[in-house]
C-alpha positions as CSV (number, residue, x, y, z in Angstrom):
1,M,100.5,118.6,95.2
2,Q,103.7,119.8,93.5
3,L,106.8,118.0,93.7
4,N,109.5,120.5,94.1
5,T,111.5,119.1,96.7
6,L,112.7,115.7,97.9
7,H,110.5,116.3,101.0
8,D,107.4,116.8,98.8
9,L,108.4,113.3,97.3
10,L,108.7,111.9,100.7
11,I,105.1,113.0,101.5
12,H,103.9,111.7,98.1
13,E,105.3,108.2,98.3
14,P,103.7,107.3,101.6
15,R,100.5,108.7,100.3
16,E,100.6,106.4,97.3
17,L,101.5,103.6,99.7
18,H,98.8,104.6,101.9
19,S,96.4,104.3,99.2
20,A,97.7,101.1,97.7
21,E,97.4,99.5,101.2
22,K,93.8,100.5,101.7
23,Q,93.0,98.9,98.3
24,L,95.1,95.8,99.3
25,S,93.2,95.4,102.6
26,K,89.8,95.1,100.8
27,A,91.2,92.6,98.1
28,L,93.1,90.3,100.4
29,P,89.8,88.9,102.0
30,K,88.5,88.0,98.4
31,M,91.8,86.3,97.6
32,A,91.7,84.4,100.8
33,K,88.3,83.1,99.9
34,A,89.1,82.3,96.3
35,A,92.2,80.2,97.4
36,T,91.8,76.5,97.7
37,S,95.2,75.6,99.2
38,P,94.8,76.0,103.0
39,K,98.2,77.3,103.3
40,L,97.7,80.1,100.6
41,K,94.4,81.0,102.3
42,K,96.1,81.3,105.8
43,G,98.9,83.3,104.0
44,F,96.5,85.9,102.7
45,E,94.7,86.1,106.1
46,K,98.2,86.8,107.9
47,H,99.1,89.3,105.3
48,L,95.8,91.1,105.8
49,T,96.7,91.5,109.4
50,E,100.2,92.6,108.5
51,T,98.6,95.1,105.9
52,E,96.5,96.7,108.8
53,G,99.6,97.2,110.7
54,Q,101.4,98.8,107.8
55,I,98.5,101.3,107.3
56,K,99.0,102.3,111.0
57,R,102.6,102.5,110.4
58,L,102.1,104.9,107.5
59,D,99.6,106.8,109.8
60,Q,102.4,107.4,112.1
61,I,104.6,108.7,109.4
62,F,102.2,111.2,108.3
63,A,101.9,112.4,112.0
64,E,105.7,112.5,112.1
65,L,105.6,114.6,109.0
66,D,102.7,116.5,110.2
67,V,100.6,116.0,107.0
68,S,97.3,114.5,106.0
69,S,97.4,111.0,104.5
70,R,95.0,112.2,101.8
71,G,96.3,111.7,98.4
72,P,95.2,110.5,95.0
73,K,94.0,106.9,94.5
74,C,97.1,104.7,93.6
75,A,96.3,103.7,89.9
76,A,99.1,101.1,90.0
77,M,97.5,99.2,92.9
78,E,94.0,99.5,91.5
79,G,95.4,98.0,88.2
80,L,96.9,95.0,90.2
81,V,93.9,94.4,92.2
82,E,91.7,94.4,89.0
83,E,94.0,92.0,87.6
84,G,93.5,89.6,90.6
85,S,89.8,90.1,90.7
86,E,89.7,88.9,87.0
87,L,91.6,85.8,88.1
88,I,89.3,85.1,90.8
89,K,86.4,85.4,88.3
90,T,88.1,83.0,85.8
91,A,87.0,79.3,85.4
92,G,89.5,76.7,85.9
93,D,91.4,74.2,87.7
94,D,91.6,75.2,91.6
95,N,95.4,74.2,91.6
96,V,96.3,76.4,88.6
97,K,94.1,79.3,89.9
98,D,95.9,79.0,93.2
99,A,99.4,79.4,91.2
100,A,97.8,82.3,89.4
101,L,96.8,84.1,92.7
102,I,100.4,83.6,93.9
103,G,101.6,85.2,90.9
104,A,99.2,88.3,91.3
105,A,100.1,88.6,95.0
106,Q,103.8,88.4,94.3
107,R,103.2,91.4,91.7
108,V,101.7,93.4,94.5
109,E,104.4,92.6,96.9
110,H,107.1,93.7,94.1
111,Y,105.3,96.9,93.7
112,E,105.1,97.6,97.4
113,M,108.8,96.9,98.1
114,A,109.8,99.3,95.4
115,G,107.7,101.8,96.9
116,Y,108.7,101.3,100.5
117,G,112.3,101.1,99.4
118,T,112.1,104.3,97.5
119,A,110.5,106.2,100.5
120,R,112.9,104.8,102.8
121,A,115.9,106.0,100.8
122,F,114.2,109.6,100.6
123,A,113.8,109.6,104.4
124,E,117.5,108.6,105.0
125,L,118.7,111.4,102.6
126,L,116.7,113.9,104.4
127,G,117.8,112.7,107.9
128,L,114.6,111.4,109.1
129,P,115.8,108.0,110.8
130,K,112.5,107.4,112.6
131,I,110.5,107.6,109.3
132,A,113.2,105.5,107.6
133,K,112.8,102.8,110.3
134,L,109.3,102.6,110.0
135,L,109.5,102.3,106.2
136,Q,112.1,99.6,106.6
137,A,110.2,97.6,109.2
138,T,107.3,97.5,106.3
139,L,109.7,96.8,103.6
140,D,111.0,93.7,105.7
141,E,107.5,92.4,106.1
142,E,106.5,92.7,102.3
143,G,110.0,91.0,101.5
144,A,109.1,88.1,103.9
145,T,105.6,87.8,102.4
146,N,107.1,87.6,99.0
147,K,109.6,84.8,100.1
148,K,106.7,82.9,101.6
149,L,104.8,83.1,98.5
150,T,107.8,81.9,96.5
151,E,108.5,79.0,98.8
152,L,104.8,77.9,98.8
153,A,104.7,78.1,94.9
154,E,107.9,76.2,94.5
155,S,107.2,73.6,97.2
156,E,103.7,72.7,96.6
157,I,101.4,75.0,94.4
158,N,103.2,75.0,91.2
159,A,103.6,71.3,91.2
160,E,99.9,70.5,92.0
161,A,99.0,72.9,89.0
162,L,101.4,71.0,86.6
163,A,99.9,67.7,87.6
164,E,96.5,68.9,86.3
Protein backbone atom coordinates (compact mmCIF):
# COMPACT_ATOMS: atom_id res chain seq x y z
CA MET A 1 0.00 0.00 0.00
CA GLN A 2 1.25 3.46 -0.84
CA LEU A 3 0.62 6.43 1.40
CA ASN A 4 -0.10 9.27 -1.00
CA THR A 5 -3.11 10.85 0.69
CA LEU A 6 -4.52 11.31 4.16
CA HIS A 7 -7.26 8.88 3.11
CA ASP A 8 -4.56 6.26 2.43
CA LEU A 9 -3.22 6.91 5.91
CA LEU A 10 -6.70 6.61 7.40
CA ILE A 11 -6.91 3.12 5.89
CA HIS A 12 -3.40 2.23 7.05
CA GLU A 13 -3.90 3.20 10.71
CA PRO A 14 -6.96 1.00 11.38
CA ARG A 15 -5.24 -1.90 9.62
CA GLU A 16 -2.32 -1.55 12.03
CA LEU A 17 -4.74 -1.32 14.94
CA HIS A 18 -6.68 -4.36 13.69
CA SER A 19 -3.50 -6.41 13.66
CA ALA A 20 -2.58 -5.06 17.09
CA GLU A 21 -5.98 -5.91 18.58
CA LYS A 22 -5.90 -9.43 17.09
CA GLN A 23 -2.49 -10.01 18.66
CA LEU A 24 -3.66 -8.59 21.97
CA SER A 25 -6.74 -10.83 21.96
CA LYS A 26 -4.37 -13.80 21.98
CA ALA A 27 -2.10 -12.34 24.66
CA LEU A 28 -4.73 -11.21 27.19
CA PRO A 29 -5.79 -14.73 28.25
CA LYS A 30 -2.13 -15.52 28.96
CA MET A 31 -1.77 -12.33 30.98
CA ALA A 32 -4.94 -13.14 32.93
CA LYS A 33 -3.64 -16.62 33.68
CA ALA A 34 -0.29 -15.22 34.85
CA ALA A 35 -1.82 -12.57 37.13
CA THR A 36 -2.11 -13.58 40.76
CA SER A 37 -4.19 -10.60 41.88
CA PRO A 38 -7.87 -11.48 41.42
CA LYS A 39 -8.63 -7.86 40.46
CA LEU A 40 -5.86 -7.80 37.85
CA LYS A 41 -6.97 -11.17 36.46
CA LYS A 42 -10.57 -9.90 36.21
CA GLY A 43 -9.36 -6.67 34.57
CA PHE A 44 -7.48 -8.59 31.87
CA GLU A 45 -10.52 -10.79 31.27
CA LYS A 46 -12.79 -7.74 30.97
CA HIS A 47 -10.39 -6.08 28.58
CA LEU A 48 -10.41 -9.19 26.39
CA THR A 49 -14.17 -8.75 25.95
CA GLU A 50 -13.62 -5.06 25.14
CA THR A 51 -10.87 -5.95 22.68
CA GLU A 52 -13.22 -8.29 20.83
CA GLY A 53 -15.70 -5.40 20.57
CA GLN A 54 -12.94 -3.10 19.36
CA ILE A 55 -12.10 -5.54 16.57
CA LYS A 56 -15.78 -5.47 15.53
CA ARG A 57 -15.70 -1.67 15.54
CA LEU A 58 -12.64 -1.72 13.29
CA ASP A 59 -14.48 -4.12 10.98
CA GLN A 60 -17.33 -1.56 10.82
CA ILE A 61 -14.78 1.08 9.80
CA PHE A 62 -13.42 -1.13 7.02
CA ALA A 63 -16.96 -1.72 5.79
CA GLU A 64 -17.64 2.02 5.87
CA LEU A 65 -14.44 2.68 3.90
CA ASP A 66 -15.18 -0.28 1.61
CA VAL A 67 -11.72 -1.77 2.13
CA SER A 68 -10.28 -5.01 3.46
CA SER A 69 -8.85 -5.23 6.97
CA ARG A 70 -5.86 -7.06 5.55
CA GLY A 71 -2.58 -5.33 6.18
CA PRO A 72 0.87 -5.98 7.56
CA LYS A 73 1.38 -7.45 11.00
CA CYS A 74 1.74 -4.71 13.59
CA ALA A 75 5.40 -4.96 14.57
CA ALA A 76 4.99 -2.61 17.52
CA MET A 77 2.32 -4.78 19.15
CA GLU A 78 4.34 -7.88 18.34
CA GLY A 79 7.20 -6.40 20.35
CA LEU A 80 4.96 -5.33 23.23
CA VAL A 81 3.36 -8.78 23.39
CA GLU A 82 6.78 -10.41 23.33
CA GLU A 83 7.90 -8.24 26.25
CA GLY A 84 4.82 -9.32 28.18
CA SER A 85 5.49 -12.97 27.36
CA GLU A 86 9.03 -12.65 28.67
CA LEU A 87 7.70 -11.17 31.94
CA ILE A 88 5.29 -14.07 32.31
CA LYS A 89 8.15 -16.57 31.91
CA THR A 90 10.42 -14.76 34.36
CA ALA A 91 10.71 -16.27 37.82
CA GLY A 92 10.04 -14.02 40.78
CA ASP A 93 7.68 -12.82 43.45
CA ASP A 94 4.02 -12.93 42.41
CA ASN A 95 3.29 -9.38 43.59
CA VAL A 96 6.29 -7.98 41.74
CA LYS A 97 5.27 -9.88 38.61
CA ASP A 98 1.74 -8.45 38.87
CA ALA A 99 3.28 -4.94 39.02
CA ALA A 100 5.34 -5.82 35.94
CA LEU A 101 2.23 -7.08 34.12
CA ILE A 102 0.48 -3.78 34.82
CA GLY A 103 3.44 -1.92 33.35
CA ALA A 104 3.39 -4.10 30.25
CA ALA A 105 -0.38 -3.65 29.87
CA GLN A 106 -0.07 0.12 30.21
CA ARG A 107 2.56 0.25 27.47
CA VAL A 108 0.05 -1.54 25.24
CA GLU A 109 -2.74 0.86 26.22
CA HIS A 110 -0.60 3.91 25.49
CA TYR A 111 0.35 2.53 22.08
CA GLU A 112 -3.29 1.88 21.28
CA MET A 113 -4.41 5.31 22.50
CA ALA A 114 -1.85 6.96 20.23
CA GLY A 115 -3.05 4.93 17.24
CA TYR A 116 -6.75 5.47 17.82
CA GLY A 117 -6.28 9.17 18.51
CA THR A 118 -4.27 9.62 15.33
CA ALA A 119 -6.80 7.73 13.20
CA ARG A 120 -9.68 9.68 14.76
CA ALA A 121 -7.97 12.98 13.91
CA PHE A 122 -7.57 11.84 10.29
CA ALA A 123 -11.23 10.82 10.09
CA GLU A 124 -12.31 14.20 11.46
CA LEU A 125 -10.12 16.06 8.95
CA LEU A 126 -11.55 13.97 6.12
CA GLY A 127 -15.12 14.74 7.18
CA LEU A 128 -15.95 11.19 8.24
CA PRO A 129 -17.83 11.67 11.53
CA LYS A 130 -19.18 8.10 11.74
CA ILE A 131 -15.66 6.68 11.55
CA ALA A 132 -14.35 9.32 13.96
CA LYS A 133 -17.09 8.36 16.44
CA LEU A 134 -16.21 4.64 16.23
CA LEU A 135 -12.54 5.42 16.79
CA GLN A 136 -13.37 7.73 19.70
CA ALA A 137 -15.45 5.01 21.37
CA THR A 138 -12.44 2.71 21.38
CA LEU A 139 -10.11 5.51 22.44
CA ASP A 140 -12.40 6.12 25.43
CA GLU A 141 -12.28 2.42 26.38
CA GLU A 142 -8.50 2.30 26.11
CA GLY A 143 -8.18 5.39 28.28
CA ALA A 144 -10.54 3.93 30.87
CA THR A 145 -8.56 0.68 30.94
CA ASN A 146 -5.33 2.60 31.43
CA LYS A 147 -6.90 4.57 34.29
CA LYS A 148 -8.13 1.37 35.96
CA LEU A 149 -4.65 -0.15 35.68
CA THR A 150 -3.13 2.95 37.28
CA GLU A 151 -5.67 2.88 40.12
CA LEU A 152 -5.03 -0.82 40.76
CA ALA A 153 -1.27 -0.31 40.72
CA GLU A 154 -1.38 2.69 43.04
CA SER A 155 -4.00 1.33 45.45
CA GLU A 156 -2.71 -2.23 45.84
CA ILE A 157 -0.29 -3.92 43.53
CA ASN A 158 2.73 -1.63 43.83
CA ALA A 159 2.49 -1.52 47.63
CA GLU A 160 2.28 -5.31 47.74
CA ALA A 161 5.32 -5.53 45.48
CA LEU A 162 7.19 -3.07 47.73
CA ALA A 163 6.46 -5.23 50.77
CA GLU A 164 8.39 -8.12 49.26
